[in-house]
C-alpha positions in Angstrom: 78.9 99.0 104.1 75.4 99.3 102.5 73.3 96.1 102.2 70.7 95.1 99.6 67.2 96.0 101.1 65.2 93.5 99.0 65.2 90.5 96.7 67.3 87.4 96.3 70.3 89.1 98.1 68.3 90.9 100.8 70.6 91.8 103.7 73.9 91.1 101.8 76.5 93.7 101.4 76.4 95.2 97.9 80.1 94.4 97.3 79.2 90.7 97.6 76.4 90.6 95.1 77.2 89.5 91.5 77.8 92.2 88.9 75.1 90.9 86.6 72.4 91.1 89.3 73.4 94.7 90.2 73.3 95.7 86.6 69.9 94.1 86.2 68.6 95.9 89.3 69.8 99.3 88.0 68.2 98.7 84.6 64.9 97.2 85.6 63.9 98.6 89.0 63.0 102.0 90.4 65.5 102.7 93.2 66.0 105.3 95.8 68.8 107.8 94.9 71.0 106.5 97.7 70.7 102.8 96.6 71.2 103.8 92.9 74.4 105.7 93.7 75.7 103.0 96.0 75.2 100.3 93.3 76.7 102.6 90.6 79.7 103.2 92.9 80.3 99.5 93.5 80.2 98.7 89.8 82.5 101.6 89.0 85.0 100.6 91.7 84.9 96.9 90.5 85.4 97.9 86.9 88.4 100.2 87.8 90.1 97.5 89.8 89.2 94.6 87.6 86.8 93.1 90.1 84.1 92.6 87.5 86.2 90.1 85.8 84.6 86.6 86.1 88.0 85.1 87.1 87.9 87.4 90.2 84.6 86.0 91.2 85.7 82.4 90.5 88.6 83.0 92.9 86.3 84.6 95.5 83.0 82.7 95.1 81.3 84.4 98.1 82.2 87.8 96.8 84.9 88.2 99.4 87.1 91.2 99.1 90.5 91.4 100.9 90.4 93.6 104.0 92.2 96.4 102.3 89.7 96.5 99.5 86.8 96.5 102.0 88.4 99.5 103.7 88.7 101.2 100.3 85.0 100.6 99.6 84.0 101.9 103.0 85.9 105.1 102.3 84.1 105.4 98.9 80.7 105.0 100.6 81.5 107.5 103.4 81.6 110.1 100.7 78.0 109.4 99.8 76.6 109.3 103.4 
């Protein structure tokens, strides 16, 4: 799983970073194509499965995703490697 290479969440997996921060990064920073695609993919998957709902993040305050969801995200990222 890809990790954030800089900033407040440096070293953390992208799927554990709050949606609003990822959206801010996309809008305000110049990113490598790889990182941009990874963040866009995370946001798309979260939106599709409802993970961008604030109630989800209240239930999983550390950004934890159940193992089966982690496996799904790993499969998605393998397509972009």
